[in-house]
C-alpha positions in Angstrom: 0.6 1.2 9.2 0.1 3.5 12.4 -0.2 2.0 15.3 0.9 -1.7 14.6 3.9 -1.3 17.1 6.8 0.2 15.2 7.5 2.8 18.2 7.4 0.1 20.8 10.0 -1.7 18.8 11.8 0.5 18.7 12.0 1.7 22.0 12.8 -1.7 22.9 16.0 -1.2 20.8 16.6 2.2 22.3 16.3 0.1 25.6 18.9 -2.6 24.7 21.5 0.0 23.2 20.8 2.0 26.2 21.9 -1.1 29.1 25.0 -2.2 27.0 26.7 0.9 26.6 29.8 -0.9 25.7 28.0 -1.4 22.3 28.0 2.5 21.4 29.5 5.9 22.8 25.8 7.5 21.6 22.2 6.0 21.8 20.3 8.9 19.7 16.6 8.8 19.5 14.8 11.1 17.2 11.2 12.0 16.4 10.6 13.1 13.1 7.2 12.5 12.0 5.6 14.2 9.1 7.0 18.0 9.4 10.3 17.3 8.6 12.8 20.2 9.8 16.4 19.2 9.9 17.0 22.3 12.0 15.2 20.4 14.9 16.9 16.8 14.0 20.4 18.7 14.6 19.4 20.0 17.7 18.5 16.8 19.2 21.8 15.4 18.0 23.5 18.3 19.4 22.4 17.7 22.7 22.6 13.8 22.9 26.4 14.0 22.0 27.0 17.5 24.1 28.0 20.2 21.4 27.5 23.2 23.5 29.2 25.8 21.3 27.3 29.4 22.2 27.6 30.2 18.7 25.3 27.1 17.5 22.3 29.2 17.4 23.9 31.3 15.0 25.3 28.5 12.5 24.0 27.5 9.3 22.6 24.1 8.3 25.9 23.4 6.9 27.8 24.7 10.1 26.2 22.5 12.2 26.3 20.0 10.2 29.8 20.1 10.2 30.1 20.2 13.4 27.9 17.0 13.9 30.1 15.5 11.7 33.0 15.8 13.3 31.8 14.3 16.7 30.5 11.3 15.3 33.3 10.4 12.9 35.1 9.9 15.9 32.8 7.6 17.8 30.2 4.8 17.6 26.6 5.5 17.5 23.1 4.5 17.1 21.0 7.0 15.7 17.1 6.1 16.0 14.7 7.8 13.7 10.7 7.3 14.5 8.4 7.9 12.1 9.5 9.0 8.7 6.9 10.3 5.9 9.6 11.2 3.6 13.6 10.3 2.8 16.2 12.1 5.4 19.3 13.1 4.0 22.0 12.2 6.5 24.4 14.0 5.0 22.6 17.3 5.4 22.2 16.6 9.1 26.0 15.5 9.3 25.7 11.8 10.0 28.5 10.2 8.9 27.8 5.8 8.3 30.5 4.4 9.8 31.1 0.4 10.0 30.7 0.6 13.6 27.2 2.5 13.8 24.2 1.9 13.0 20.9 4.0 12.1 17.5 2.1 12.7 14.6 4.0 11.7 10.3 3.4 11.5 8.2 4.1 8.8 4.6 3.4 7.4 5.7 3.7 3.6 7.6 1.4 1.8 8.4 3.5 -0.6 10.3 5.6 2.3 13.2 2.5 3.0 13.6 2.5 -0.7 15.0 6.1 -0.5 16.6 5.9 2.5 18.8 3.3 0.6 17.7 0.8 3.6 20.1 -2.6 3.9 18.0 -4.4 5.4 13.7 -3.8 5.9 11.1 -5.6 8.5 7.9 -5.3 8.4 6.1 -5.2 11.6 3.1 -7.4 11.7 -0.1 -7.1 13.4 0.1 -9.2 16.5 -1.3 -13.0 15.6 -4.7 -14.2 17.8 -2.9 -15.8 20.7 -0.8 -12.6 21.6 -3.6 -10.0 20.6 -5.6 -12.2 22.9 -2.8 -11.7 25.6 -2.7 -7.7 25.0 -6.2 -7.4 25.1 -6.4 -9.3 28.7 -4.2 -7.2 30.2 -5.7 -4.0 29.0 -9.3 -5.3 30.4 -7.4 -7.1 33.4 -8.4 -10.1 34.8 -10.7 -8.8 37.4 -13.4 -8.3 34.9 -12.1 -11.1 32.3 -13.5 -13.5 35.4 -16.4 -11.5 37.1 -18.7 -13.6 34.7 -18.3 -16.9 33.2 -19.4 -15.6 29.6 -17.1 -12.6 29.6 -14.2 -14.8 28.2 -15.6 -16.1 25.1 -17.0 -12.6 24.3 -14.2 -10.9 25.4 -11.8 -13.1 22.4 -15.1 -12.0 19.9 -14.0 -8.3 20.9 -10.2 -8.9 20.6 -10.8 -10.3 16.8 -12.5 -7.4 15.7 -9.8 -5.8 16.7 -8.0 -7.3 13.6 -4.5 -7.9 15.7 -3.9 -4.3 15.8 -2.0 -3.2 19.2 -3.5 0.3 19.2 -7.1 -0.8 18.5 -6.3 -3.7 21.4 -5.3 -1.4 23.9 -7.5 1.4 23.2 -10.9 -1.0 23.2 -9.2 -3.1 25.9 -9.0 -0.1 28.5 -12.8 1.2 27.6 -13.9 -2.7 28.4 -11.9 -2.4 32.0 -14.7 -2.3 34.2 -17.7 -3.6 31.7 -18.4 -6.8 34.0 -21.6 -7.6 32.3 -22.5 -9.7 29.5 -25.0 -7.6 28.0 -22.0 -4.7 28.0 -19.7 -6.8 26.1 -22.6 -8.2 23.5 -23.7 -4.2 23.1 -19.7 -3.7 22.0 -19.6 -6.4 19.8 -22.8 -5.2 18.0 -21.3 -1.3 18.3 -17.9 -2.5 16.6 -20.0 -4.7 13.8 -22.1 -2.1 12.5 -20.7 1.1 13.5 -17.1 0.9 15.0 -16.3 4.9 15.3 -19.1 4.9 18.0 -16.9 2.9 20.6 -15.3 4.6 23.0 -12.3 6.3 21.8 -11.8 5.0 18.7 -12.6 8.2 16.8 -10.6 10.2 19.1 -7.7 8.3 19.2 -7.1 5.3 16.6 -8.5 6.3 13.7 -7.1 9.8 13.7 -3.4 8.6 13.6 -4.2 6.1 11.1 -5.6 8.8 9.1 -2.4 10.8 9.0 -1.6 8.0 6.3 -4.4 9.0 4.4 -3.9 12.3 4.6 0.2 11.9 3.3 -1.6 9.9 0.0 -0.4 12.2 -2.9 -3.5 13.6 -4.4 -7.4 13.4 -4.0 -7.6 11.2 -6.7 -5.8 8.3 -4.6 -7.7 9.0 -1.4 -10.9 8.8 -3.8 -9.5 5.4 -4.3 -8.7 4.3 -0.9 -11.9 5.5 0.3 -13.4 3.4 -2.7 -12.4 0.1 -1.1 -14.4 0.3 2.0 -17.8 -0.6 -0.3 -16.4 -4.2 -0.1 -17.2 -6.4 2.9 -14.8 -6.2 5.9 -12.2 -9.4 5.1 -12.9 -9.3 1.6 -10.2 -10.4 -0.8 -10.8 -7.6 -3.3 -9.9 -8.1 -7.2 -7.4 -5.5 -8.5 -8.7 -5.9 -12.1 -12.7 -5.2 -11.4 -11.6 -2.7 -9.0 -9.7 -0.3 -11.3 -12.2 -1.2 -13.9 -14.5 0.5 -11.0 -11.7 3.7 -10.6 -11.7 4.1 -14.2 -15.4 4.6 -14.7 -15.6 6.9 -11.2 -13.0 9.1 -13.0 -10.5 9.0 -10.4 -7.8 8.5 -12.9 -6.2 10.9 -15.1 -6.7 9.4 -18.3 -5.7 12.7 -20.2 -2.1 11.9 -19.3 -1.8 8.0 -18.2 -2.9 5.1 -19.4 -5.7 4.2 -17.2 -4.9 0.5 -16.6 -1.1 0.8 -15.6 -2.2 3.7 -13.6 -4.5 1.6 -11.6 -2.0 -1.0 -10.8 0.1 2.0 -9.8 -2.4 3.3 -7.1 -2.8 -0.1 -5.7 0.9 -0.3 -5.4 0.8 3.1 -3.6 -1.8 2.0 -1.3 -0.1 -1.0 -0.5 3.1 0.7 0.0 1.2 3.2 2.1 0.3 -0.1 4.4 -3.8 0.9 3.9 -4.3 -2.0 1.8 -2.5 -5.5 1.9 -1.6 -7.9 -1.0 -3.4 -11.1 -0.5 -2.5 -12.6 -3.5 -0.5 -11.4 -6.9 -4.3 -10.0 -8.2 -5.9 -9.3 -5.1 -6.0 -7.0 -1.9 -8.0 -6.6 1.0 -8.3 -3.7 3.6 -7.5 -4.6 7.5 -10.5 -4.8 9.1 -9.3 -1.3 11.7 -8.3 0.3 8.3 -11.9 -0.2 6.6 -13.4 1.2 9.8 -11.3 4.1 9.7 -12.3 4.8 5.9 -15.9 4.3 6.7 -15.6 6.9 9.5 -13.9 9.2 7.3 -16.9 8.9 4.8 -19.5 8.6 7.4 -18.1 11.5 9.7 -15.4 13.4 8.3 -16.5 14.1 4.6 -20.2 12.7 4.9 -21.7 15.5 2.8 -18.6 14.7 0.0 -18.8 11.6 0.0 -22.4 9.6 0.6 -21.2 6.7 1.4 -23.9 4.0 2.6 -22.3 0.7 3.3 -24.1 -2.2 4.4 -22.1 -4.9 2.8 -21.8 -8.5 4.4 -24.5 -6.8 7.0 -26.9 -10.4 6.6 -29.6 -8.3 5.0 -32.6 -10.1 4.0 -34.2 -7.3 1.9 -32.8 -3.5 0.9 -32.6 -0.8 3.8 -35.7 1.2 4.1 -34.0 4.3 4.7 -35.8 6.5 2.0 -33.6 9.4 2.9 -30.6 7.9 2.7 -31.3 6.5 -0.7 -32.4 9.5 -1.9 -29.1 11.6 -0.6 -26.6 8.9 -0.7 -24.0 9.0 -3.7 -22.2 5.2 -2.8 -24.4 2.5 -2.1 -22.9 -0.9 -1.3 -25.4 -3.9 -0.5 -23.1 -6.2 -1.7 -22.5 -10.1 -0.4 -26.5 -10.3 1.4 -29.1 -12.4 1.2 -31.4 -10.0 -0.3 -34.2 -12.1 -3.0 -35.9 -9.4 -4.0 -35.7 -5.6 -5.2 -39.7 -4.7 -5.4 -39.3 -0.9 -4.9 -38.6 1.8 -7.3 -36.3 4.1 -5.1 -35.5 7.6 -5.9 -31.6 7.9 -6.2 -31.2 11.3 -8.1 -27.3 11.7 -6.6 -25.9 8.3 -6.7 -23.4 7.4 -8.8 -22.1 3.7 -7.4 -24.7 0.7 -6.4 -23.3 -2.6 -5.5 -25.9 -5.4 -5.7 -23.4 -7.9 -6.1 -23.3 -11.6 -4.6 -27.1 -11.0 -3.5 -29.4 -14.1 -4.6 -31.5 -11.9 -6.4 -34.7 -13.3 -8.9 -36.2 -10.2 -9.0 -35.9 -6.6 -9.6 -38.2 -4.5 -10.0 -39.1 -3.2 -13.5 -38.5 0.6 -13.7 -36.2 -0.1 -10.6 -33.1 2.4 -12.1 -35.5 5.1 -13.9 -34.9 7.6 -11.3 -31.3 7.0 -11.0 -30.0 9.9 -13.7 -26.1 9.8 -11.8 -25.5 6.3 -12.0 -22.5 5.2 -13.6 -21.0 2.2 -11.8 -23.7 -0.9 -11.6 -22.6 -4.3 -10.1 -24.8 -7.3 -10.0 -22.1 -10.5 -10.1 -22.1 -13.1 -8.8 -26.3 -13.2 -8.6 -26.1 -16.6 -9.7 -30.1 -16.8 -9.4 -30.5 -13.6 -11.3 -31.6 -14.9 -15.1 -33.2 -11.3 -16.4 -32.3 -7.4 -16.5 -35.2 -5.2 -15.6 -37.6 -3.2 -18.0 -36.1 0.2 -18.0 -32.5 -0.7 -17.7 -32.0 2.1 -20.7 -32.6 5.0 -18.3 -29.3 4.6 -17.1 -27.9 6.9 -19.7 -24.7 8.1 -17.5 -23.6 4.0 -16.6 -20.3 3.4 -17.7 -19.3 0.6 -15.8 -22.2 -2.8 -15.9 -20.7 -5.7 -14.2 -23.4 -9.0 -14.7 -20.3 -11.6 -14.7 -21.4 -14.8 -13.0 -25.3 -14.6 -13.1 -27.2 -16.5 -15.0 -29.1 -13.9 -17.2 -30.1 -15.3 -20.4 -30.3 -12.5 -22.8 -29.2 -9.0 -23.5 -32.2 -7.0 -24.0 -32.4 -4.4 -27.0 -32.8 -1.3 -24.8 -29.1 -1.9 -23.7 -28.4 0.2 -26.9 -29.2 3.2 -25.3 -26.3 2.7 -22.7 -24.1 4.8 -25.3 -21.4 6.0 -22.4 -20.7 2.7 -21.5 -16.9 1.8 -21.2 -16.5 -1.1 -19.2 -19.0 -4.3 -19.6 -18.3 -7.4 -17.6 -19.9 -10.5 -19.2 -17.3 -13.0 -18.0 -19.1 -16.7 -17.1 -22.3 -15.7 -17.5 -23.0 -19.0 -18.9 -26.4 -19.3 -19.9 -26.4 -16.2 -21.8 -28.0 -17.4 -25.2 -28.9 -14.0 -26.8 -26.7 -10.7 -27.6 -28.6 -8.3 -30.0 -26.7 -7.6 -33.5 -24.9 -4.5 -33.0 -25.3 -4.1 -29.8 -21.5 -4.9 -29.1 -20.8 -1.7 -31.8 -22.9 0.6 -30.5 -20.8 0.8 -27.2 -18.3 2.9 -29.1 -16.5 4.3 -25.9 -15.9 0.8 -24.5 -12.4 0.1 -23.1 -12.7 -2.8 -21.2 -15.3 -5.7 -22.3 -14.8 -8.8 -20.3 -16.4 -11.9 -21.9 -14.4 -15.0 -21.2 -16.4 -18.4 -20.7 -19.5 -16.1 -21.8 -22.5 -18.1 -23.0 -20.8 -21.5 -22.9 -24.3 -23.3 -23.3 -25.8 -20.8 -26.5 -26.6 -22.9 -29.3 -27.6 -19.7 -31.3 -25.2 -17.6 -33.9 -24.0 -14.7 -31.7 -20.7 -16.1 -31.3 -20.4 -16.0 -35.3 -20.2 -12.1 -35.6 -18.4 -11.1 -32.1 -15.1 -10.5 -33.6 -16.4 -8.0 -36.7 -18.5 -6.2 -34.2 -15.3 -5.7 -31.7 -13.4 -4.6 -35.0 -14.8 -1.0 -34.6 -14.3 -0.3 -31.1 -11.2 2.1 -31.7 -10.7 2.5 -27.7 -10.8 -0.7 -26.6 -7.7 -1.5 -23.8 -8.9 -4.7 -22.1 -10.1 -8.0 -24.2 -11.2 -11.2 -22.5 -13.1 -13.1 -24.8 -14.5 -16.5 -25.8 -14.8 -18.2 -29.4 -17.0 -21.0 -30.7 -16.3 -20.9 -34.1 -13.1 -21.2 -35.8 -13.9 -18.7 -38.4 -14.5 -15.8 -35.9 -11.4 -16.7 -34.2 -9.5 -16.3 -37.6 -11.4 -12.7 -38.0 -10.1 -11.8 -34.4 -6.6 -12.8 -35.0 -6.6 -10.6 -38.4 -7.2 -7.7 -36.4 -3.6 -6.4 -34.7 -5.9 -4.0 -32.7 -7.9 -6.8 -31.0 -4.6 -9.2 -30.5 -3.2 -6.7 -28.8 -5.7 -5.8 -26.2 -6.4 -9.6 -25.6 -5.5 -10.6 -21.6 -7.7 -13.8 -21.8 -8.8 -16.2 -24.2 -11.5 -19.1 -24.3 -11.7 -21.1 -27.3 -14.7 -23.5 -27.3 -15.7 -26.1 -29.3 -14.5 -25.6 -32.8 -16.3 -28.3 -34.4 -14.5 -30.1 -37.4 -11.5 -28.3 -36.9 -8.8 -31.0 -36.3 -6.2 -28.4 -35.4 -5.0 -24.9 -34.3 -2.0 -23.2 -35.2 -0.8 -21.9 -31.7 2.2 -20.2 -33.3 -1.0 -17.7 -34.1 -1.1 -16.5 -30.6 2.5 -15.6 -30.2 1.4 -12.0 -30.8 -1.0 -11.6 -27.9 1.8 -9.8 -25.7 -0.4 -8.9 -22.7 -2.5 -12.8 -22.9 -2.7 -13.9 -19.4 -5.1 -17.1 -19.7 -5.5 -19.3 -22.1 -8.5 -22.2 -22.1 -9.0 -24.6 -24.5 -12.8 -26.6 -23.2 -14.7 -29.4 -25.1 -12.7 -29.0 -28.5 -13.3 -32.5 -29.2 -12.4 -32.3 -32.9 -9.1 -31.1 -32.1 -6.1 -33.4 -32.4 -3.0 -31.1 -32.0 -2.2 -27.8 -31.5 0.2 -27.1 -33.8 3.6 -24.9 -33.8 6.3 -24.7 -36.2 9.2 -25.1 -33.9 12.1 -25.2 -36.9 11.0 -21.9 -38.2 10.3 -20.4 -34.7 14.3 -21.4 -33.6 15.2 -19.6 -37.3 12.9 -16.4 -36.6 13.9 -15.9 -33.1 17.0 -16.7 -30.6 14.7 -16.6 -27.7 11.9 -19.6 -28.2 9.6 -18.2 -25.5 6.7 -16.8 -27.0 4.4 -17.0 -25.3 5.8 -14.6 -22.5 2.8 -13.0 -20.8 1.2 -16.5 -20.2 0.3 -17.2 -16.9 -2.0 -19.9 -16.8 -3.5 -22.6 -18.9 -6.5 -25.0 -19.0 -7.3 -27.8 -20.9 -10.7 -29.4 -20.8 -12.6 -32.1 -22.7 -10.5 -32.2 -25.4 -10.7 -35.8 -25.8 -8.0 -35.8 -29.0 -5.3 -34.1 -28.0 -1.9 -36.0 -27.2 -0.1 -33.6 -26.1 0.7 -29.6 -24.9 4.0 -29.7 -26.0 3.9 -25.7 -26.6 3.9 -25.1 -23.0 7.3 -25.0 -23.3 7.4 -21.7 -24.6 5.6 -20.0 -21.7 8.6 -19.3 -19.1 6.2 -17.4 -16.6 3.8 -20.0 -16.4 1.7 -20.3 -13.3 -1.0 -22.4 -13.6 -1.5 -25.4 -16.0 -4.9 -27.7 -15.7 -5.5 -30.4 -18.0 -8.3 -32.6 -17.5 -10.5 -35.4 -19.1 -8.5 -35.2 -22.3 -9.2 -39.2 -23.2 -6.3 -39.7 -25.7 -3.6 -37.4 -23.9 -0.2 -39.2 -23.4 2.0 -36.6 -22.7 2.1 -33.1 -21.5 5.8 -32.7 -23.1 6.8 -34.8 -26.0 10.2 -34.9 -26.7 9.0 -36.5 -29.8 8.4 -33.5 -31.3 11.7 -32.0 -31.4 13.6 -35.1 -32.7 14.2 -33.1 -36.0 15.4 -29.9 -34.2 18.1 -31.6 -31.7 19.6 -28.1 -30.8 15.5 -27.1 -28.9 15.9 -29.6 -26.3 19.3 -27.5 -24.7 17.4 -24.7 -25.2 14.3 -25.3 -23.3 16.1 -28.0 -20.7 14.7 -26.0 -17.6 11.0 -25.2 -18.4 8.5 -24.6 -15.6 10.1 -22.4 -13.4 7.7 -19.9 -12.6 4.9 -23.0 -12.1 3.0 -22.9 -9.3 -0.1 -25.4 -9.0 0.0 -28.4 -11.9 -3.5 -30.2 -11.4 -3.9 -33.6 -13.7 -7.4 -35.2 -14.1 -9.2 -38.0 -16.3 -6.0 -38.5 -18.5 -6.4 -42.3 -18.3 -3.6 -42.6 -20.9 -1.0 -39.9 -19.8 2.2 -41.6 -19.6 4.3 -38.5 -19.6 4.8 -35.4 -17.8 8.3 -34.3 -19.0 11.1 -36.4 -19.7 13.7 -35.9 -17.1 13.7 -34.4 -14.0 13.0 -30.8 -13.4 13.8 -28.5 -10.5 10.6 -26.6 -10.4 11.9 -24.1 -8.1 8.3 -22.6 -7.5 5.7 -25.3 -7.7 3.3 -25.6 -4.5 0.8 -28.2 -5.4 0.4 -30.9 -7.7 -2.5 -32.8 -7.8 -3.5 -36.1 -9.9 -6.6 -38.0 -10.3 -7.6 -40.7 -12.6 -4.2 -40.7 -14.4 -3.4 -44.9 -13.7 -0.9 -45.0 -16.2 1.3 -42.1 -15.1 3.9 -43.9 -12.8 6.8 -41.3 -12.7 6.9 -37.7 -11.7 9.2 -35.1 -12.7 11.0 -34.3 -9.5 14.2 -33.9 -8.6 15.6 -34.9 -5.4 16.9 -31.3 -4.8 13.9 -29.7 -5.9 11.2 -27.1 -3.7 8.9 -29.4 -1.4 5.4 -29.1 -2.9 2.2 -30.9 -1.5 1.3 -33.6 -3.5 -2.3 -35.0 -3.8 -3.8 -38.1 -5.2 -4.8 -41.8 -4.3 -3.1 -44.2 -2.1 -2.7 -46.7 -4.8 -1.4 -44.4 -7.6 0.8 -43.4 -4.8 2.3 -46.6 -4.1 2.7 -47.5 -7.9 4.6 -44.3 -8.7 8.1 -45.1 -9.9 10.9 -43.0 -8.9 14.5 -41.6 -10.5 16.2 -42.5 -7.3 15.7 -43.2 -3.8 17.0 -40.1 -2.9 14.1 -38.6 -5.0 11.7 -40.8 -3.1 13.0 -40.3 0.6 12.7 -36.4 -0.6 9.2 -36.0 -1.1 8.2 -39.0 0.7 5.9 -36.9 3.4 5.0 -34.5 0.7 1.4 -36.5 -0.7 -1.7 -36.0 0.7 -4.3 -38.8 0.0 -7.3 -37.5 -1.9 
């Protein structure tokens, strides 16, 4: 990221080397920057090492490289390259790499570190709150800070708006150096939060510097993907999956040449490596506050006519903005994460492509609200937990490609949705109260690429679940499927389709009345299956798998390779979950309220296959979280201690019969949550193990 202090740090390294002349014969500082010119680098090196040959100017690049090489090969040197934007071929410059010399460089791009074959890399982070405050206070000056009793607290608020970015702290600190009234500071806070580009020199000094990283992105499509992220609120963690769904439907990705999902993740990686996005979790990213302000500055100032962004995300609005002209001219409008309850007015939005209404307490949307949005492509209404029905006239959205009503209380999908024939992404995840889906609605969306119906219609007693698999069979473009089944017959139909199995990423199995067992080996062919939930399957006593047959057919029994998250809840007759040892990449296991559960992994299942215990001797190598709740008969998680090298959290509630944990004294220190009386009764493998985990416990 620009302005984070890379050059300052390199300057300190330079000064330290210069102050200790015995370390290196030459300390050479070169500013490289975006316009890479090898001749200029050679010229800087020449001056520093004293090459004064009269014929230098007339020599070729190769001849100059030979001269530099001859001199540096005999000396100890430190070459400091500031601001690399691409790989610099040191051989072409004439720089040797002897053991006693060093090359240090700064760059905004992680990829450059790889291309330069850097032996060690260090990410320069933004400043901590404490360090940021010290820098900001220094630039403002003690006289101003102490000029009024209210200013110190207000000044800290301003400093926090800089997100720890040194360049912003310095620029804003200098601008506030002579502001000695609380009113001036409160105004500064208001401007920074509402329109940061209008503040002092941010639009002149800070944003243009940061914009270099944006300008250097490989193409306009990736630049559009980046700007799209500023539609989300400040400090918001953005789900990569949802973001990529939007990019696909906005047409940012090249579908003719590449698979859209993989391409989307590649672009996320490109933006992370350019330090324009930050990875929060494996599946989430976020924008640094100042980077987001810079993106808003680009959309609202630099490319206002082209982009037409109207961003009110997280602004505390209780009603939609009354800027009628803005609605008429805008192309992308974000009202995300506000307190808007009603949308009573019917707007005219002839150019609107994107509308974010998600995470509001919406209860009413006027009938006909969407009638004058002929170009609308992306509509997000997720997280409106009070929204129970879609407005009349939604069929007017003939250009719509993405509809997201996940995490709402919408009870039925209207028949008129069949008019949305261009729909490519439909998200109904966790729309738990959905009780009615018209027949042939899903099959009518012939262009659908992404369908998310995970934990959908959990309270429905209607039959729409029964035919859902049959309707999906005709969706020939489907790439991503998250699906819920309540009937075993529909589940069997699903398993019979190679197409559906190949694109399924999440599976929610609910109830399955009268079925006493499920052959989970049928899930082995789901190569993309990431998340699996068994919920309220009261009849099921066992999750079967023919272990002997599996060993005979495959040298490696790890058949659930993509599975990362498993939840089993309200499955009262299940006794064990031994199949989980065949999921080597599991990160999260949650087992709750299963009355008959006695073991998580049962060694008895392998009595007839003794060789199996050797093959699976150390399962759960990637497990990070394990939650066990309401398992009154549970006595064992695993029959021997495990290293569990990545485990972070273990939570145990209501498992009074569980008296031993499969922990190894040499294992990673973790957070263990539970009730104190259970903790006191625990038995340990040995005293070393007890001592190792004694301080890891946190009472509930």
